[in-house]
C-alpha positions in Angstrom: 3.9 4.0 -49.1 2.8 3.9 -45.3 4.2 6.9 -43.5 6.1 6.0 -40.6 6.1 8.0 -37.5 8.9 10.0 -35.9 10.5 7.8 -33.0 10.3 9.9 -29.6 13.9 9.7 -29.2 14.2 11.7 -32.2 11.8 14.6 -31.3 12.8 14.6 -28.1 16.8 15.2 -29.0 15.8 17.8 -32.1 13.5 19.5 -29.5 16.8 19.8 -27.2 18.9 21.3 -29.8 16.3 23.9 -30.7 15.8 24.6 -26.7 19.5 24.9 -26.2 20.3 27.3 -28.9 17.3 29.7 -28.0 18.3 29.4 -24.6 21.8 30.3 -25.5 20.7 32.9 -27.9 18.3 34.5 -25.6 20.9 34.5 -22.7 23.1 36.4 -25.0 20.5 38.8 -26.1 20.0 39.6 -22.2 23.5 41.1 -21.7 23.0 43.8 -24.1 20.6 47.3 -23.6 21.8 48.5 -27.4 18.8 48.5 -29.3 21.2 47.4 -32.9 22.1 44.8 -30.6 19.0 43.5 -29.8 17.7 43.4 -33.1 21.1 41.6 -34.6 20.7 39.0 -31.7 17.0 38.4 -32.6 17.8 37.8 -36.1 20.4 35.3 -35.1 18.1 33.7 -32.7 15.5 33.6 -36.0 18.3 31.8 -38.2 19.0 29.3 -36.1 15.6 28.3 -35.1 14.4 28.1 -39.2 17.9 26.3 -39.7 17.2 23.6 -36.5 13.5 23.3 -38.3 15.3 22.3 -41.8 17.4 19.9 -40.0 14.6 18.0 -38.7 12.5 17.8 -41.3 15.3 16.4 -43.3 15.9 13.8 -40.5 12.0 13.1 -40.6 13.0 11.9 -44.3 15.4 10.4 -44.1 13.5 8.1 -41.2 10.6 7.5 -43.7 13.0 6.7 -46.4 13.0 2.8 -47.0 16.4 3.2 -47.2 17.0 5.1 -44.5 18.8 4.0 -41.5 16.8 5.2 -38.3 19.9 4.6 -36.0 22.3 6.4 -38.1 19.5 9.7 -37.9 18.6 9.2 -34.2 22.7 9.3 -33.8 23.0 12.2 -35.8 20.3 14.2 -33.7 22.3 12.9 -30.3 25.5 14.1 -31.4 24.0 17.5 -32.4 21.9 18.1 -29.0 25.2 16.7 -27.1 27.0 19.7 -28.4 24.1 22.3 -27.7 23.3 20.6 -24.1 25.4 20.7 -20.9 25.9 17.3 -18.6 25.0 18.7 -15.3 21.2 18.3 -16.4 21.4 15.0 -18.4 19.9 12.0 -15.8 21.8 9.1 -16.2 19.7 6.7 -13.6 18.8 4.8 -16.2 22.0 4.2 -17.9 24.4 4.5 -15.1 26.6 0.6 -14.5 26.7 -0.2 -10.9 29.4 -2.2 -9.6 27.7 -4.2 -6.9 24.6 -6.8 -7.0 22.0 -6.1 -4.7 22.4 -8.3 -1.0 21.7 -12.1 -2.7 21.7 -13.6 0.7 18.2 -13.6 2.5 18.2 -11.6 6.0 17.1 -13.4 9.1 13.6 -14.0 9.2 13.5 -12.7 12.6 15.1 -9.8 11.9 12.2 -8.9 8.7 9.4 -9.7 10.9 10.8 -7.6 13.9 11.5 -4.5 11.1 8.2 -4.7 9.8 6.2 -4.6 13.2 8.3 -1.6 14.4 8.9 0.3 11.3 6.9 3.2 11.0 6.2 4.5 7.9 8.9 1.9 6.2 11.3 3.8 8.6 13.3 2.3 11.3 16.0 3.3 13.9 18.6 0.6 13.9 21.7 -0.2 16.4 23.7 -2.4 16.9 24.7 -4.1 20.8 26.7 -6.4 22.3 27.7 -6.4 26.2 30.8 -4.2 25.7 27.7 -1.4 25.4 27.0 -2.4 29.2 30.5 -2.7 30.3 30.1 -5.5 32.2 33.8 -6.0 32.0 35.5 -2.8 33.0 38.5 -4.2 31.1 36.5 -4.3 27.7 34.6 -0.8 27.5 37.1 1.9 27.1 34.7 4.9 28.3 35.6 4.9 31.8 32.8 2.9 32.9 29.2 3.0 32.8 25.7 1.2 30.7 25.9 3.1 27.5 22.9 0.6 26.3 20.9 1.5 29.4 21.1 5.1 29.1 20.3 4.9 25.5 17.2 3.1 26.0 16.4 5.6 28.7 16.4 8.5 26.3 14.4 6.2 23.8 11.5 5.7 26.4 11.5 9.3 27.5 11.1 10.8 23.7 8.9 7.8 23.0 10.6 7.0 19.9 8.7 3.6 18.9 10.2 2.3 15.1 13.8 1.6 16.4 15.1 -2.1 16.9 18.4 -3.0 18.8 20.1 -5.8 17.2 21.5 -7.7 19.6 24.5 -9.7 19.4 25.2 -12.4 22.6 23.0 -13.7 25.5 24.0 -11.5 27.8 22.5 -8.5 25.7 19.7 -10.7 25.0 18.4 -11.1 28.6 19.4 -7.3 29.7 17.0 -5.8 26.5 14.7 -8.6 27.3 14.4 -7.5 31.0 14.0 -3.7 29.4 11.2 -4.8 27.3 13.1 -3.4 24.4 12.5 -3.7 21.0 15.1 -6.4 19.7 16.0 -9.0 18.0 18.8 -11.7 18.6 21.4 -11.3 15.7 24.2 -13.5 15.9 26.2 -12.9 12.8 30.0 -13.7 12.4 32.5 -10.9 11.7 34.4 -11.1 8.6 37.3 -12.7 9.0 39.3 -9.9 7.7 38.5 -7.7 10.7 39.5 -10.3 13.5 41.6 -8.7 16.1 40.3 -5.1 15.0 38.9 -3.0 17.6 35.7 -4.0 19.3 33.4 -1.3 18.3 35.2 -1.4 14.7 34.3 -4.8 14.5 30.5 -4.3 15.1 30.3 -1.4 13.1 31.3 -3.6 9.9 28.0 -5.4 10.3 25.9 -2.6 9.5 26.5 -2.2 5.9 25.0 -5.1 4.3 22.4 -5.7 6.8 21.4 -2.0 6.1 21.9 -2.5 2.6 19.3 -5.4 3.0 16.9 -3.7 4.1 17.0 -1.0 1.7 16.4 -3.7 -0.7 13.2 -4.2 1.3 12.1 -0.8 0.8 12.6 0.5 4.2 14.3 4.0 5.0 17.1 3.2 7.9 18.4 5.5 10.7 21.7 3.9 11.8 22.5 5.2 15.5 25.9 4.6 17.4 24.7 4.0 21.1 27.1 6.8 22.6 24.9 9.3 21.8 21.8 11.3 23.7 18.7 12.5 21.4 17.6 15.3 22.9 14.5 15.8 20.3 12.9 13.0 18.0 15.2 12.9 15.3 12.9 11.9 12.7 11.1 14.7 13.4 14.4 16.6 11.8 15.5 14.9 8.9 14.9 16.3 5.1 14.9 13.2 3.2 15.9 14.8 0.4 19.0 12.9 -0.8 20.3 9.1 -0.7 22.0 9.8 2.6 22.2 12.2 5.7 24.8 12.0 7.8 26.5 13.4 10.6 30.2 15.1 10.2 32.8 15.2 12.9 33.4 18.9 11.4 32.7 20.9 15.2 31.8 24.0 13.0 29.6 24.7 9.9 32.8 25.7 8.0 34.6 22.2 8.7 31.3 20.1 8.1 30.1 21.7 4.9 33.8 22.5 3.3 35.2 25.6 3.4 37.7 27.2 0.1 41.0 27.8 1.5 43.8 29.3 -1.2 47.2 28.6 -2.0 49.7 30.8 -3.6 53.2 30.5 -5.8 54.7 33.6 -6.3 57.3 31.8 -8.5 55.1 30.9 -10.9 54.0 35.0 -10.9 50.0 35.1 -11.6 48.7 31.9 -12.1 50.5 30.0 -9.7 47.1 30.4 -7.2 44.3 28.0 -7.2 41.1 27.3 -4.7 40.7 23.7 -2.6 37.9 22.8 -0.2 38.7 21.6 3.0 36.1 19.3 4.8 35.5 17.0 7.3 34.8 13.5 7.2 31.2 12.3 7.7 30.4 9.8 11.0 28.6 6.8 10.2 27.3 6.5 14.1 24.4 8.8 13.1 23.1 8.2 9.2 19.9 8.5 7.4 19.7 6.0 4.6 17.0 6.1 1.9 16.0 3.0 0.1 17.7 3.6 -3.5 19.7 1.7 -5.7 22.5 4.1 -5.4 22.8 4.0 -1.6 22.7 0.1 -1.7 25.8 0.2 -4.3 27.6 2.7 -2.0 26.8 0.2 1.5 27.6 -3.2 -0.8 31.1 -1.4 -1.7 31.9 -1.0 1.5 30.8 -4.1 3.0 33.0 -5.6 0.1 36.2 -4.0 0.7 35.4 -4.4 4.8 35.8 -8.2 4.0 38.8 -8.2 1.9 40.7 -6.4 4.3 41.0 -5.0 8.0 40.1 -1.3 7.6 38.2 1.5 9.6 34.8 1.1 8.4 34.5 5.2 8.5 37.3 5.7 6.7 36.1 3.6 4.1 32.8 4.8 3.7 34.1 8.2 3.3 36.9 7.1 0.9 33.8 5.0 -1.3 31.4 8.3 -1.1 34.2 10.8 -1.9 37.1 9.4 -3.7 35.6 6.9 -5.9 33.0 7.9 -8.7 29.9 8.7 -7.1 27.4 7.2 -9.9 24.4 9.1 -8.7 25.1 9.0 -5.0 23.3 12.1 -3.4 24.4 13.2 0.4 23.5 15.6 2.7 25.5 17.0 5.5 23.6 17.3 8.9 23.6 20.9 10.3 26.8 20.1 13.2 24.3 22.4 16.2 21.5 20.1 15.6 23.0 16.8 15.0 26.0 17.8 17.3 29.4 15.9 17.8 30.9 16.1 21.5 33.5 18.7 20.5 31.0 21.0 18.9 28.9 21.0 22.0 31.7 21.3 24.6 34.2 23.5 22.8 33.9 24.4 19.2 29.8 26.4 20.0 30.1 26.0 24.2 28.5 29.1 24.6 26.0 28.4 22.2 24.9 25.7 25.1 26.4 26.4 28.1 25.9 27.8 31.1 22.5 25.6 31.2 20.7 28.1 32.8 21.5 31.2 30.4 21.5 28.9 26.7 18.5 30.0 24.8 16.6 26.6 24.4 15.5 27.3 21.0 19.6 26.7 20.4 19.1 22.7 21.8 20.6 20.3 19.5 18.6 17.4 18.1 21.4 15.2 19.3 24.7 15.3 20.6 27.1 12.6 20.0 30.1 11.2 22.3 32.5 10.8 19.7 35.3 13.0 20.3 35.6 11.8 24.5 36.5 8.9 26.1 34.4 10.0 29.0 31.6 8.8 27.0 29.0 7.8 29.8 29.7 10.9 32.3 28.6 13.2 29.6 25.6 11.2 28.8 24.3 11.3 31.8 24.7 15.1 32.5 23.0 15.6 28.8 20.2 13.7 30.0 19.8 15.6 33.4 20.4 19.0 31.4 17.6 18.3 29.1 15.1 15.4 29.6 15.2 15.8 33.6 15.8 19.7 34.0 18.7 20.3 35.8 19.8 23.2 33.6 23.6 23.5 34.9 24.4 19.2 34.8 26.9 20.0 32.1 28.2 23.1 32.8 31.1 21.9 34.7 32.2 19.0 32.3 35.6 20.3 31.0 36.6 20.5 27.7 38.9 18.0 27.6 38.0 14.0 28.6 
């Protein structure tokens, strides 16, 4: 009878059994310094390895036997290995089931052509803009006036960032971007009917998720950028690229951004009445780097589908889908709140780090400041541009904490 080769998965699983048992016993032996205990531990290790070898031989014989059931034998090995190993080290990338399909509607060809033209190393900064961002009608812009889009483009030009693309949502914005020779593409798309009547900023934000998911499916990495922020350095030079997504926090300290442990104590319960929990701020999707992984696409499509079905704030939905539901392998990095700063960090919680400008250490300069905590967005953008790009060190010193 021809000898059958042992299936690789059986050998791998058996090796896991041996390795896990050996590791556990070795770890135990390290805790003891007494010579007798060390000898006893070594003996147990030898016995365990011999037992594992005998079991592997039995399973091989069962598989090679004509009446043997290979599937049953493999299942026994898998069962044994699962009891000896721990799940945090298991790789489930190939096994996880995703809730959503890949985007099935093709992106507009003009968008794909523009992304291919402007992307650098398959990375592209994407921003959405309409005439509200130019404040042509002061009744529609909520930041006390000022052309936010113009200031954003000024910064992009100053830093010589070339791999960006503005998705222009109306004719007035097309014309303005054309006059600036900006990298843009007309992008006329309907806001989901469920979001009609919501805040204009929220309506624009709902468009990004499916669009970005479609670009990720084309193997581009996307840096989503709101317009009400000022880049002080090129953000692509300060990304880690070690997670599916890398996102700014609304937290205004390292504790609030990365999470801090807090505790509760219930005296009525006595010794066992306490516990710890984590306080952490939500992530801000106005500045986030998204890598083209299946997990990232699934997350964005889940957000898109919820926004298409019911009126909601997109940032809240994003954080819920990321943190309050099974992650299915999504990994994320929170951007350093002093590097990718929000306006509360800059003007309040860490004010002494940046102001006054003449005495501040330039090595502490952030990469970006996002005006998400203040109503007078454009005023603060202009002072940051003067401070960091025009050399007027004291330009932001007199800007108060409060809007």
